[in-house]
KEVO-348968 format. One record per residue (C-alpha): x, y, z; residue number from 1; residue in one letter. Coordinates in nm, 2 decimals. Layout:
      u      v      w resi resn
      X      Y      Z  NUM    A
...
***
This chain:
      u      v      w resi resn
   0.00   0.00   0.01    1    M
   0.14   0.35  -0.10    2    K
   0.18   0.52   0.23    3    T
   0.28   0.88   0.31    4    L
   0.41   0.93   0.68    5    Y
   0.42   1.27   0.82    6    L
   0.65   1.34   1.11    7    D
   0.53   1.63   1.30    8    C
   0.77   1.60   1.59    9    S
   0.82   2.00   1.54   10    M
   0.46   2.07   1.47   11    G
   0.30   2.17   1.13   12    A
   0.23   2.47   0.92   13    A
   0.09   2.51   0.58   14    G
   0.42   2.62   0.41   15    D
   0.61   2.35   0.57   16    M
   0.38   2.08   0.47   17    L
   0.39   2.22   0.11   18    T
   0.78   2.20   0.11   19    A
   0.79   1.87   0.26   20    A
   0.55   1.73  -0.03   21    L
   0.73   1.92  -0.29   22    L
   1.06   1.72  -0.20   23    E
   0.91   1.39  -0.25   24    I
   0.75   1.48  -0.58   25    L
   0.96   1.36  -0.88   26    P
   0.94   1.68  -1.08   27    E
   0.97   1.95  -0.81   28    R
   1.04   2.25  -1.04   29    E
   0.73   2.16  -1.27   30    K
   0.52   2.14  -0.95   31    A
   0.63   2.48  -0.85   32    V
   0.56   2.62  -1.20   33    E
   0.21   2.46  -1.16   34    E
   0.15   2.65  -0.82   35    L
   0.25   2.97  -0.98   36    N
   0.01   2.91  -1.26   37    G
  -0.28   2.88  -1.03   38    L
  -0.36   3.26  -1.07   39    G
  -0.43   3.33  -0.70   40    I
  -0.45   3.71  -0.71   41    P
  -0.10   3.85  -0.64   42    G
   0.07   3.53  -0.52   43    V
   0.39   3.38  -0.60   44    T
   0.56   3.09  -0.46   45    F
   0.93   3.09  -0.40   46    V
   1.11   2.75  -0.35   47    C
   1.46   2.77  -0.19   48    E
   1.70   2.52  -0.04   49    A
   1.75   2.55   0.34   50    A
   1.91   2.36   0.62   51    G
   1.84   2.29   0.99   52    K
   2.08   2.10   1.24   53    C
   2.28   1.97   0.95   54    G
   1.99   1.84   0.75   55    I
   1.92   1.99   0.39   56    R
   1.55   2.06   0.29   57    G
   1.34   2.30   0.12   58    T
   1.15   2.63   0.23   59    H
   0.86   2.77   0.07   60    I
   0.79   3.13   0.07   61    S
   0.45   3.28  -0.03   62    V
   0.47   3.65  -0.14   63    K
   0.15   3.85  -0.19   64    V
   0.21   4.13  -0.44   65    H
   0.58   4.09  -0.42   66    G
   0.58   4.11  -0.02   67    Q
   0.62   3.81   0.21   68    E
   0.46   3.80   0.55   69    E
   0.78   3.89   0.77   70    S
   0.76   3.61   1.00   71    E
   0.56   3.29   1.01   72    K
   0.39   3.19   1.34   73    M
   0.56   2.86   1.31   74    H
   0.90   3.02   1.37   75    E
   0.81   3.04   1.73   76    G
   0.74   3.30   1.99   77    G
   0.60   3.58   1.78   78    H
   0.41   3.88   1.89   79    V
   0.07   3.88   1.74   80    H
  -0.04   4.23   1.77   81    E
  -0.31   4.40   1.57   82    H
  -0.29   4.76   1.63   83    E
  -0.54   4.85   1.36   84    H
  -0.91   4.88   1.43   85    E
  -1.20   4.66   1.26   86    H
  -1.52   4.80   1.23   87    G
  -1.70   4.46   1.24   88    H
  -1.55   4.35   1.56   89    G
  -1.21   4.21   1.69   90    E
  -1.33   3.87   1.80   91    E
  -1.15   3.70   1.51   92    H
  -0.83   3.86   1.62   93    H
  -0.82   3.75   1.98   94    E
  -0.61   3.46   1.88   95    E
  -0.35   3.67   1.72   96    G
  -0.44   3.60   1.35   97    H
  -0.67   3.74   1.09   98    D
  -0.82   3.40   1.03   99    H
  -0.74   3.03   1.11  100    G
  -0.46   3.02   0.88  101    H
  -0.29   3.34   1.00  102    H
  -0.25   3.19   1.33  103    H
  -0.05   2.94   1.14  104    E
   0.14   3.19   0.95  105    E
   0.19   3.37   1.29  106    G
   0.25   3.72   1.13  107    H
   0.35   3.99   1.33  108    D
   0.16   4.28   1.16  109    H
   0.39   4.53   1.31  110    E
   0.61   4.47   1.02  111    H
   0.35   4.65   0.79  112    H
   0.39   4.97   1.00  113    H
   0.77   4.97   0.97  114    E
   0.73   4.93   0.60  115    E
   0.51   5.23   0.58  116    G
   0.18   5.07   0.54  117    H
  -0.11   5.22   0.73  118    D
  -0.32   4.92   0.87  119    H
  -0.59   5.15   0.98  120    G
  -0.77   5.16   0.66  121    H
  -0.64   4.94   0.37  122    H
  -0.78   4.60   0.51  123    H
  -1.09   4.44   0.31  124    H
  -1.22   4.14   0.48  125    H
  -1.34   3.82   0.31  126    S
  -1.57   3.55   0.46  127    G
  -1.62   3.19   0.35  128    M
  -1.84   3.30   0.03  129    R
  -1.55   3.53  -0.09  130    E
  -1.30   3.23  -0.03  131    I
  -1.53   3.02  -0.22  132    G
  -1.53   3.24  -0.51  133    R
  -1.15   3.25  -0.51  134    I
  -1.13   2.88  -0.51  135    V
  -1.40   2.84  -0.77  136    M
  -1.18   3.06  -1.01  137    D
  -0.87   2.81  -0.97  138    L
  -0.77   2.60  -1.26  139    P
  -0.79   2.27  -1.05  140    V
  -1.03   1.96  -1.05  141    S
  -1.35   1.95  -0.87  142    E
  -1.22   1.71  -0.61  143    R
  -0.92   1.96  -0.51  144    I
  -1.16   2.23  -0.50  145    R
  -1.37   2.02  -0.25  146    K
  -1.05   1.94  -0.05  147    D
  -0.96   2.32  -0.03  148    I
  -1.29   2.42   0.09  149    L
  -1.33   2.14   0.32  150    A
  -0.99   2.25   0.51  151    V
  -1.11   2.61   0.53  152    F
  -1.44   2.47   0.67  153    G
  -1.24   2.32   0.96  154    L
  -1.06   2.64   1.04  155    I
  -1.39   2.84   1.02  156    A
  -1.57   2.60   1.24  157    Q
  -1.29   2.64   1.50  158    A
  -1.30   3.02   1.48  159    E
  -1.68   3.01   1.52  160    S
  -1.67   2.77   1.82  161    H
  -1.39   2.98   1.99  162    V
  -1.53   3.32   1.93  163    H
  -1.91   3.22   1.95  164    G
  -2.01   3.38   1.62  165    V
  -2.17   3.20   1.33  166    P
  -1.94   3.07   1.06  167    V
  -2.11   3.31   0.82  168    T
  -1.97   3.60   1.04  169    E
  -1.59   3.47   1.02  170    I
  -1.39   3.69   0.82  171    H
  -1.05   3.67   0.66  172    F
  -0.79   3.97   0.61  173    H
  -0.72   4.04   0.26  174    E
  -0.36   3.96   0.24  175    V
  -0.41   3.66   0.46  176    G
  -0.68   3.54   0.24  177    T
  -0.44   3.50  -0.05  178    M
  -0.17   3.38   0.17  179    D
  -0.42   3.12   0.34  180    A
  -0.55   3.00  -0.01  181    V
  -0.20   2.96  -0.14  182    A
  -0.09   2.73   0.13  183    D
  -0.40   2.53   0.16  184    V
  -0.44   2.51  -0.23  185    A
  -0.07   2.40  -0.26  186    A
  -0.09   2.11  -0.01  187    V
  -0.43   1.98  -0.15  188    C
  -0.28   1.98  -0.51  189    I
   0.04   1.82  -0.40  190    L
  -0.16   1.56  -0.20  191    M
  -0.35   1.49  -0.52  192    D
  -0.05   1.44  -0.72  193    R
   0.11   1.20  -0.48  194    L
  -0.22   1.00  -0.44  195    A
  -0.11   0.80  -0.13  196    P
  -0.33   0.50  -0.04  197    D
  -0.32   0.62   0.33  198    Q
  -0.17   0.91   0.51  199    V
  -0.04   0.83   0.86  200    I
   0.07   1.13   1.09  201    V
   0.27   1.12   1.41  202    S
   0.15   1.26   1.73  203    P
   0.16   1.64   1.67  204    V
   0.41   1.87   1.89  205    H
   0.22   2.17   1.96  206    V
   0.49   2.36   2.13  207    G
   0.44   2.54   2.48  208    S
   0.43   2.88   2.65  209    G
   0.20   3.17   2.56  210    Q
   0.13   3.38   2.26  211    V
   0.06   3.77   2.28  212    K
  -0.22   3.92   2.07  213    C
  -0.41   4.24   2.05  214    A
  -0.65   4.15   2.36  215    H
  -0.42   3.98   2.58  216    G
  -0.22   3.67   2.63  217    I
  -0.32   3.32   2.53  218    L
  -0.18   2.98   2.59  219    P
  -0.01   2.76   2.33  220    V
  -0.17   2.60   2.13  221    P
  -0.41   2.87   2.04  222    A
  -0.77   2.81   2.11  223    P
  -0.85   2.75   1.73  224    A
  -0.58   2.51   1.70  225    T
  -0.67   2.32   2.01  226    T
  -1.04   2.29   1.88  227    Y
  -0.93   2.14   1.54  228    I
  -0.68   1.89   1.72  229    L
  -0.96   1.75   1.94  230    K
  -0.94   1.36   1.94  231    D
  -0.59   1.38   1.78  232    I
  -0.27   1.27   1.98  233    P
  -0.06   1.60   2.07  234    I
   0.19   1.68   2.31  235    Y
   0.39   1.99   2.44  236    G
   0.74   1.96   2.52  237    G
   1.01   2.21   2.62  238    Q
   1.03   2.44   2.30  239    I
   0.87   2.78   2.37  240    Q
   0.64   2.91   2.10  241    G
   0.36   2.79   1.86  242    E
   0.47   2.49   1.66  243    L
   0.13   2.38   1.51  244    C
  -0.09   2.64   1.34  245    T
  -0.47   2.62   1.27  246    P
  -0.41   2.57   0.90  247    T
  -0.15   2.31   0.97  248    G
  -0.38   2.13   1.21  249    A
  -0.67   2.15   0.96  250    A
  -0.46   2.01   0.68  251    L
  -0.34   1.72   0.90  252    L
  -0.70   1.65   1.03  253    K
  -0.85   1.63   0.68  254    Y
  -0.59   1.43   0.50  255    F
  -0.48   1.18   0.78  256    A
  -0.61   0.83   0.77  257    S
  -0.50   0.79   1.12  258    R
  -0.25   0.93   1.37  259    F
   0.01   0.72   1.53  260    G
   0.37   0.58   1.52  261    A
   0.54   0.52   1.19  262    M
   0.44   0.18   1.06  263    P
   0.68  -0.08   0.93  264    V
   0.73   0.04   0.58  265    M
   0.98   0.02   0.29  266    R
   1.05   0.39   0.24  267    T
   1.13   0.51  -0.13  268    S
   1.17   0.89  -0.08  269    V
   1.22   1.13   0.21  270    I
   1.14   1.51   0.21  271    G
   1.21   1.80   0.47  272    Y
   0.99   2.10   0.47  273    G
   1.19   2.36   0.67  274    M
   1.06   2.66   0.88  275    G
   1.29   2.97   0.91  276    K
   1.38   3.00   1.28  277    K
   1.66   2.78   1.44  278    D
   1.56   2.56   1.73  279    F
   1.78   2.31   1.93  280    P
   1.57   2.05   1.71  281    A
   1.55   2.05   1.34  282    A
   1.25   2.29   1.26  283    N
   1.09   2.09   0.99  284    C
   0.82   1.86   0.87  285    V
   0.95   1.53   0.75  286    R
   0.76   1.33   0.48  287    A
   0.83   0.97   0.40  288    L
   0.67   0.79   0.11  289    L
   0.69   0.43   0.07  290    G
   0.52   0.10   0.07  291    E
   0.34  -0.08   0.37  292    T
   0.18  -0.41   0.41  293    R
  -0.20  -0.40   0.40  294    E
  -0.25  -0.52   0.74  295    A
  -0.61  -0.40   0.79  296    G
  -0.74  -0.24   1.11  297    D
  -0.90  -0.36   1.44  298    T
  -1.28  -0.34   1.48  299    V
  -1.54  -0.45   1.74  300    A
  -1.85  -0.63   1.63  301    E
  -2.12  -0.64   1.90  302    L
  -2.44  -0.86   1.85  303    S
  -2.73  -0.95   2.06  304    C
  -3.05  -1.16   2.00  305    N
  -3.40  -1.03   2.02  306    V
  -3.74  -1.18   1.97  307    D
  -3.98  -0.93   2.09  308    D
  -3.91  -0.60   1.87  309    M
  -4.12  -0.49   1.58  310    T
  -3.95  -0.44   1.24  311    A
  -4.01  -0.06   1.28  312    E
  -3.83  -0.05   1.61  313    A
  -3.53  -0.26   1.48  314    V
  -3.51  -0.01   1.18  315    G
  -3.50   0.28   1.41  316    Y
  -3.23   0.12   1.63  317    A
  -3.02   0.06   1.33  318    M
  -3.04   0.43   1.21  319    E
  -2.94   0.53   1.56  320    A
  -2.63   0.31   1.54  321    F
  -2.52   0.44   1.21  322    F
  -2.58   0.80   1.34  323    A
  -2.35   0.73   1.64  324    A
  -2.07   0.62   1.40  325    G
  -2.12   0.25   1.34  326    A
  -1.93   0.12   1.05  327    L
  -2.18  -0.15   0.97  328    E
  -2.51  -0.25   1.10  329    V
  -2.70  -0.57   0.96  330    Y
  -2.95  -0.82   1.11  331    T
  -2.97  -1.21   1.06  332    T
  -3.26  -1.44   1.13  333    P
  -3.23  -1.67   1.41  334    A
  -3.44  -1.94   1.58  335    G
  -3.49  -1.86   1.96  336    M
  -3.58  -2.02   2.26  337    K
  -3.94  -2.17   2.30  338    K
  -3.94  -2.21   1.91  339    S
  -3.98  -1.83   1.86  340    R
  -3.84  -1.66   1.54  341    P
  -3.61  -1.38   1.63  342    G
  -3.31  -1.18   1.48  343    I
  -2.95  -1.12   1.56  344    V
  -2.85  -0.76   1.54  345    I
  -2.47  -0.70   1.45  346    H
  -2.31  -0.36   1.50  347    V
  -1.95  -0.31   1.37  348    M
  -1.75  -0.03   1.51  349    C
  -1.40   0.11   1.60  350    R
  -1.27  -0.06   1.91  351    E
  -1.25   0.27   2.10  352    E
  -1.63   0.33   2.05  353    K
  -1.74  -0.01   2.17  354    K
  -1.86   0.10   2.51  355    D
  -2.05   0.37   2.36  356    E
  -2.22   0.16   2.11  357    M
  -2.29  -0.12   2.37  358    A
  -2.48   0.15   2.57  359    A
  -2.67   0.24   2.27  360    L
  -2.77  -0.12   2.19  361    I
  -2.92  -0.16   2.55  362    F
  -3.09   0.18   2.49  363    K
  -3.26   0.10   2.16  364    H
  -3.32  -0.27   2.18  365    T
  -3.49  -0.51   2.42  366    T
  -3.19  -0.73   2.47  367    T
  -3.04  -0.80   2.81  368    I
  -2.70  -0.91   2.70  369    G
  -2.46  -0.81   2.43  370    V
  -2.16  -1.02   2.29  371    R
  -1.82  -0.87   2.18  372    E
  -1.58  -0.99   1.92  373    N
  -1.26  -0.82   1.82  374    I
  -1.13  -0.90   1.47  375    S
  -0.91  -0.77   1.20  376    R
  -1.09  -0.59   0.90  377    R
  -0.94  -0.54   0.54  378    Y
  -1.09  -0.28   0.33  379    T
  -1.02  -0.09   0.00  380    L
  -0.96   0.27   0.03  381    K
  -1.26   0.46  -0.08  382    R
  -1.31   0.81  -0.25  383    S
  -1.57   1.00  -0.43  384    V
  -1.53   1.21  -0.74  385    E
  -1.75   1.40  -0.96  386    T
  -1.72   1.34  -1.34  387    V
  -1.88   1.49  -1.64  388    R
  -2.13   1.27  -1.84  389    T
  -2.38   1.32  -2.11  390    P
  -2.65   1.35  -1.84  391    F
  -2.44   1.62  -1.66  392    G
  -2.22   1.57  -1.34  393    D
  -2.24   1.24  -1.17  394    I
  -2.07   1.12  -0.85  395    R
  -1.85   0.82  -0.89  396    K
  -1.74   0.60  -0.61  397    K
  -1.39   0.46  -0.64  398    I
  -1.24   0.17  -0.43  399    S
  -0.89   0.08  -0.45  400    A
  -0.61  -0.13  -0.29  401    G
  -0.46  -0.49  -0.28  402    Y
  -0.40  -0.44  -0.65  403    G
  -0.77  -0.39  -0.71  404    V
  -0.96  -0.08  -0.85  405    T
  -1.33  -0.07  -0.87  406    R
  -1.56   0.22  -0.98  407    E
  -1.92   0.27  -0.93  408    K
  -2.17   0.55  -1.01  409    Y
  -2.37   0.67  -0.72  410    E
  -2.71   0.52  -0.71  411    Y
  -2.89   0.84  -0.61  412    E
  -2.75   1.02  -0.92  413    D
  -2.84   0.73  -1.15  414    L
  -3.20   0.72  -0.99  415    A
  -3.24   1.09  -1.03  416    R
  -3.14   1.08  -1.40  417    I
  -3.38   0.79  -1.47  418    A
  -3.67   0.96  -1.32  419    T
  -3.61   1.30  -1.47  420    E
  -3.55   1.14  -1.83  421    R
  -3.80   0.87  -1.79  422    E
  -3.55   0.60  -1.87  423    M
  -3.48   0.27  -1.70  424    S
  -3.17   0.23  -1.48  425    M
  -3.04  -0.01  -1.74  426    Q
  -3.08   0.25  -2.01  427    E
  -2.89   0.50  -1.81  428    V
  -2.63   0.26  -1.74  429    M
  -2.58   0.17  -2.12  430    E
  -2.54   0.54  -2.21  431    V
  -2.27   0.56  -1.95  432    L
  -2.10   0.26  -2.09  433    G
  -2.16   0.05  -1.78  434    K
***
């Protein structure tokens, strides 16, 4: 299985992830040209060699109208002061960033004043709608657009939760918007080019200490980063400063198949994405691409016997199990005691959710006992892409792995077309060549 392992022992930021992925691509210069051809307003990607603690790697700078944000937050211990005023409120800047990504970029906006820029009047703010317009204009596939918007969605949801405002009221600073779109788009495009079967990410080093912002001093990791990294293994350590940024956190959360130690893998190429600041440890994200054995994952199967539930009650219970995160729910007929016909309800879930699922089984069924079986599960990696057909856009489900690739059009889309065109399902499939 083609596996990408990301070593985040010094955290993660969008520019460092971009650089690490560029290093493991076979045609790095061509990839940089492609990024610069995206047409993101005013944005230029600059790729340069860099070294940390004797290790050579790559650093990526994103310049907006020829100007680079003076310091990335990832470089540690930066002052996040926003001396300018905003007519729509400062909530979004309490974390020291103009939006989720700019906490990532950790920009010290004082440098704009040093360069003669008046921050008091030239900022225009964009929301998710404006971000969507920018992304829709990018010359990328629909799948990559979906990835970019999903990452921004994670950041906006975190900001919304932290500041107690609707996602529709989250705004992005204009320069920061272009810089953020550049970093997120770059990682999404490079991930698409690499097309790993799975992405495994190490526990994430988030740094320690505090960060100064316009409204006071906040702990590290910042609130938005902390929210995004819920349910993900993280740790602090002795290094002072923010090592993981909201954008870095969102990209890791979106693309990771799972978090954990590096698996047994046959590595083919290694890349180092460097930050600018020097620490006692090499300030980089390390990417390792190689092959792992497809060993499957561990799942719990919970089952119970019932003979006194109506079909409606069983159906409702099954829906409740799926809504709670069950991987699969199904029933089998069974002969019960006293010669009564009954059913066995089977619920498959992640091992860590088995206690929660057992409680739901007792809540939604009449059983007085639940059995548990822990087993290994082997699955194909699944994805969905939208393809253009004579009937318009149709979703296609793709399953791949173990040397097998299967494709299947989404049933709901086929049924809709058949109904709208007064065709049979078979006729629709024949037109599609299936």
